N, C-alpha and C positions, 0 to 999 in steps of 0.2 A: 353203621350210620346209613340212614335212608337217603336216597338220591334227592328227594325233594323236601325242602323245608317249607311247610305251609305257614303262611303269615296272613293274619287278618289285616285288611287294609281298607281304609275309607276310600271308596272309588268315587272320584269327583268328576262330574261331567265338564269337559273343556270345550273350547271353541273348535269347530270342525275345520279341517283343511284337507285338500285333495289327496287321495291315496288310491293306489291300484288295489282293486278287490277281485279276487278269484271266486266266482260263484259256482257252487256245486249244484248241478241240475239233475243229477240222477242218483238213485239210491237213498237210503235212510241212514243217518248218522247213528252209530251205536255207542262209540266211545273214542277217546283219544288216549293212546298208550305211549309211554316213554320209550318203548322198544320199536314200535312200528308206526306211531303217529295215528292218522285218521283211519278208522275202521268203519266201513259202511256195509249195509245189507242190500243186496239186489235179489231179484227173483230166484236166481240160480245159486245163491250162496253169499259168503262174506268176502269182502275185498279190502286190501290196503290201498288207500288213496294217497299218492305222494305228489306234492306240488313240484312242478318243473320250471326252472328259471330260463327266461329268454327262449321260449318254445311255443309254437302255435298250439300244441297240445298242452293245455295247462296242467293236466294231471295224468299220472301214470297209474293204471290199475293193476294190482297183483292179487290173484285169488288166493285165499287162505284155506288150508286144511281145517276141518272142524276141530281137531285137537289143538291146533295152534290158536284158533280163535278162543277156545275155552281157557287156554293158558294165559293169553293176554288179558282176557276179561277178569281174571282172578288176581292180577297184580294189585298190590295195595295202593299204588300211585295212579292207577287208571282213573281217568276223569270221564264219567258217563254224561250222556247228553242232558239228562235231567239236572245235572249239577251246574251246567253252564247257564249264566244269566242271559235272558232274552233281550234283544234290542239294546245291548250295552254299547255306550259310546266309547269306542277304543281310542279316539283322539285324545282323551284325557290322559293317556299313558305317555304323552310326549314330555311330561314333566316328571317322569319316574326314572330312577336309576336302579339297575339290577346288579347286585354284587354277588360274585360266586367265588367260593373258596375251595381249592382242591385238597387232596390228601397231603400235599407238601406245605399246606398253610399259606400258599401264595394266593393273593387276591387279585382278581380281574373284575372289571365292571363294564357295563354297557348301558346304552340308552338309545332311544329313537332320535337320531341326529336331525333328520328332516323327514319329509313325507314318504321316503322310500329307502333310506339307508339307516342301518343300525350300526352304531360306532362302538368298538371295543377298545379298552385301555387296560394296561397293567399298572397297578398302583406302584408308585415310586416312593423313595424315602421322603420323609416329611420336608416340606418347603422346596421340593424339587418338582419339575414338570412331570406329569404322568407320561408313561411310555405308550406311544400309539401302537395298537395291535392290528386292527382291521376295520374295514367298512364292508358290510354285507347288505344286499337288498333284502327287504322284507315286504310282505303283502298282508292284506286282510283276507281271510277266508270266510265266506258266508255260506252256511247251510241252513236253508229256510230262514228263521229269525235268529239263528245263533251266529255269532261273529267272534273270531279270535285271530291272533297274529301268528304268522309263521315267518321265521328268519332262516334264510337259505343256508347260511354258514352253520354247520353242526346240526341242522334240522331242529331248531328250537321252536316250541309252541308256547305262547303266552295266552292263558285262558282266564277269563273273568268268571269265577264260580261264586256260589252262594256263601262260601266260607272265605273268600278272598282270592287274590291273584295266585295262580299256580303256573309254574314253569316246568315244562317237560322237554327233555333233550333226547333225540333219537340216536345220536352218535357222538363219539369223541370225548365224552365226559365219564368219569369213573363213578362208582357207587358212593364215593366219599364226597362228592361235590355238594356243597350247600349253597342255596340261593337265598338272598335277602333283598328287601325292597325298601326304598326310601325316596323322599322328594329330592328333585335335582334341578338345578339351574345350570345350564351349560356355560362353562367358563370361556373366557377369551382364548386361553391357551388350548383348550379342547377344539374350539372352532378353528384356530390357526393350524393345528396339527391335521385335522380332517381336511382343511382347505388345501394344504400342501399335498396330501395324498391324492385328492381329486384332480388337482391341477396337473400332477405328474402322470396321471393315468386317466385323463378325462374321457377318453373314448370308451372306457369300461363303465361309465356311469351316465353320460349324457350324449344326446345328439340333437339335431334340429329338424323341424318339419317346415316346409315352405308351401304357401298358398297365396296366389295372387301377388307374387314377388315380396311377400312379407314372411318373416321367420318367427317361429315359436320354439321355445326350449322344451324338449321332452326328455324323460329319463329312459333308461334302457328297458324299462317295463312298458314303454310306449304310452306313458301317462304325461300329459301336459303339466309342467311344474310352475311355469310363469305364464299367466293368461295373456299378458300384453304382447302384441306383435311388433316386430322391429324390422328396419331395413337390413340390419346385420346384427348378429350375436356372436360374441367370442368369449372364451373362457381364459381367465388368468387365475390369480389367487382369489379373485371374485368373478362374478358374472357381469358382463358388460353388454347392454343393449343400446344400439345406436339408431337414431332416426334424425329427421331434419332439425328438430329442436335441440338436439344434443344427445347426451348419454344418460342412461339410468344404470345404477350400480346396485347389485344384489350380492349378499353373501350366500354361502352354500346351504344355509338354512332357509334360503329364498326370501330373506328379509331385505326390503329396499332400504338402502343406506342414505339416499338423497331424497329431499323433499320437492325440489324443483329440478328442471333439466340442468345437467352438468355441462359446462363449457369445455373443461379440460380436467384431466386427472393424472395422478402418478401413484404407482404402487411400489412400496419398498418394504421388504421384510414383512412384518405383520401389521402394517399400517397402510392406509390409503388416504391420499390428500386430493381434494378436488375443489374446483371453482364453481360456486353455485350462487346465483343472484348477487354477483359482484363481491362475494365474500370467499375467503379461503378457509376450508374446513378440513380437519384431520380427524379420522376415526380409526379405531381398530376394526377387525373383521366382525365384531359383534355389533358394531354401530355406535359404540360409546366414543364420544369426542375425547380427544387426548391432546397433549401438548405438541406443538409443531417444532420440535427441536431439529437437530441436524437430520436431514432427510434426503436420500437419493444419491445418485452417482454423478460425478463431474470430472471431465477430462482436464487434468491439471496443465498449466502453462509450462511447468518444468518439474520433473521428478526423475532423478537419476535411477539407473539400474542398481538394485540393492547389492550386486556383486562388485560394483565399481565405486563405492562411496569413499569420498575424501572430505576433509574439513576445509572450508573456504574462509579466509580471513582477509579483511582489508584494513590496513594500518596506514597512518600518515607519517611520512618521513620528511621532516621540514615542510617544504611546500608541495611535496609529491605524495600521491597515494600508491600503495603497493599491494598487489594481490598475492597472497601466499596460499598455495595448495599443498596440503600435507596429509599423511596417512592417518592421522588421528590427533586427538587433543595432546599437544606437546610432542607430536611425532616428527619424523624427518620430512623436510620439505621436498616435494617432488617437482615443484615449479614455482618460481617467483617472477611476477610480471609487474613492470611499472605501467600504471594506467596513464592514458593520454587524455587531452581535452578536459582537464579538471581544474582549470584556472579559477573559475568562479564557484566551485563546489565547496561547500562547508563540510559535508559528511555523506557517506554512503550507507545504505541499509539493505540487508538481505530480507527475504520474506519472513524471517523470524524477528523483524524489527530491530536487529542488531547488526553491527559491522563485522562480527566475527562468529565463529562457532556454528557455521551453517554447513549442513551436509550437502556436498556437491559431487560431481563426476569429473574425474581427471581428464576424460576424453571429450567432454562436451560442456565444460563449465562456462564457456563463452556464451551459451544460450540461456544462462541463468537469469531470471528476472530480478531486477534490483530497482530501488528508488533512491533518490538523493535530494538533499536540501541545499539550495543555493545560498550564497552569501546575502542575497536580498530577501531571504526567508521564504521564497517560493520553492516549489518542488519540481522534480522531473522524474520520469519513469521510463525504463527501457530494459535493455539486456547488457551484460558485461561486454559483449563484442563491440559496442559503441566506443569503448574506452581501451581497447586492446589493439595495438598496432599490428597490421596484417598486410601481407603482399597480395592477398586474395581480394579482388574487387567485389566479389559476391559475398558480402558480409552479413547477409540476412536482412530482414526488415528492420530499419531503424525507426523507432517510434517518435518521429520528429514532432508530431502533434501533441505529444505528452510532455510538453515543457511548459514552464510558467503556470504550474498547477497550484491551486489554492489548498488542496487537501489530498492526501493519500492515506487510505485505510486498508489494511490487510485482513482478509477473512480466511478462516479455516473452514473447509467443507469436509464432513466425514464421508470418505469414499473408500473404495477398495485400496486406495493408495495414499490417503491423507493429503488431499490437495489443498492448494491455496489460490486465492484470486484477489483482485484489487479493485477497490472503489476509488475512482478519481474524480476530482472536481476542477473545472476550468471555466472561467467567465460565468460563474454561478450556475453551471449545468454539470450534470453527473453522467457517469457511465460505469459499467462493470467490465473490467478486462480479465480474461480474454473474450468475454461474450460479445463485446462491441468495441469499435474503434471510433465511434462518433459520439460526441457529447450532445445529449438530447433531452435529459430529464430535469425538470425544475426541482423535483424532490425524488429521492430514491431511497427506500427503506432497506433495512437488513432483510435477508431472506428468512421467511417463516417456513422452514423446511425447504420445499422445492420451489416456492414462489416468493417474489419480492414485490411490494406495492410501489407504484410510481405515479407521478403526475407530470404531464407535458406542459410546456409554457402556455399552451392554449387552454389549460384547465382540464383537459381530458385525462382521466385516470384509468389505471389498468393494472395488470399483473405481468411480471417478467419471470420466465422460468429459468432454471439452471442451464438449459441448453440454448438460451437466447431468444426464445419465442415470446411474443407479446400477445396478450389477450386484453382488449379494450373493454371497459365497462359499457353496458347497454343502458 
């Protein structure tokens, strides 16, 4: 099987975007070989010209023996200078996928992920995520009016020829490798996998330059990738630029995800949520807006250690309420406690909105959040230790302001530990516990991911975050 599969391909001119170009200023191109790459002619003979990554000397020259030159020239896959299309726009290749199959019939594929990185993936089973392989810098090489792509990993050349695109590999591929070409639109999963790789190894790909106290993002080939200057730039699963007006957010294909300055943002898994122009927007890393379901992490008011879990039950025995702590549903009771100060209480409720079957901790159950309904149909909210007799004067914070409530609503927040928190209403004002202890909102909506919409009695509106910060509308 030949190493290269020649495929005729309609080469479409695309929109140009910035890219590092290595220009060859000496010698005359002879051909490109799958064994040795670029071969040039100088006055004193023939040379192999090898691109070098992250080096002031862009090329390394190695002189060839005449016999080696003749051998390379006669390979069937050699691409001569007259075969390469002049003035070809290589930017059009950003929408192309290269698939390569080795002798074991395993398929990998790759594409130009952004202006300087080539992404490689291993195809996975149908309906499963592709397996990320690598990100490698690539460059444009220009010799006179001829231009082609060089990928540093495995020494890959992509050349636009009169018979179509041709791929030459100088190392690490067997003679059984077959290449094919097709149109490609980068998927959200591919962007997410590449973003994770860049974020965990960001110094391998990006740095910043500073001029007049303003920062610009550059890649490791010292090419500016985002032209706008910022007061600060930092990298997460996305690129964040900050100035006095707010934040700009870019993905690692250097696409700007916001239209106007962002006031606040939160990144969670493969989504980013931000406040823009008084609206809450959630997108994936490709910039596609998505639903704002459960989003972000939240420190729970009570969550026992998983190694000390017990079942908590509150039952009514005539006029008294009794707390039963046992090892499991129907298991042996470890502790039975008669509750105090319950004369005007109709019923108790754990955060599961029931009086029983709630997972607790034998050693700290007193701190468990509960709410209760009074006989006058109002509600109260607090912790169990308010209703347990103790010789200890330091019984923790009693939530005395959380009595005579009009409404109690329990919310689940998807966190690393499945947290719960509480929306309380008193005197027609709302709060979220444990974010706040002061009733202040005229209206308070459910959280849309990381943010909840509110309105103050004055009519001022804004957004509340899961960590209790407020952002007022402008």
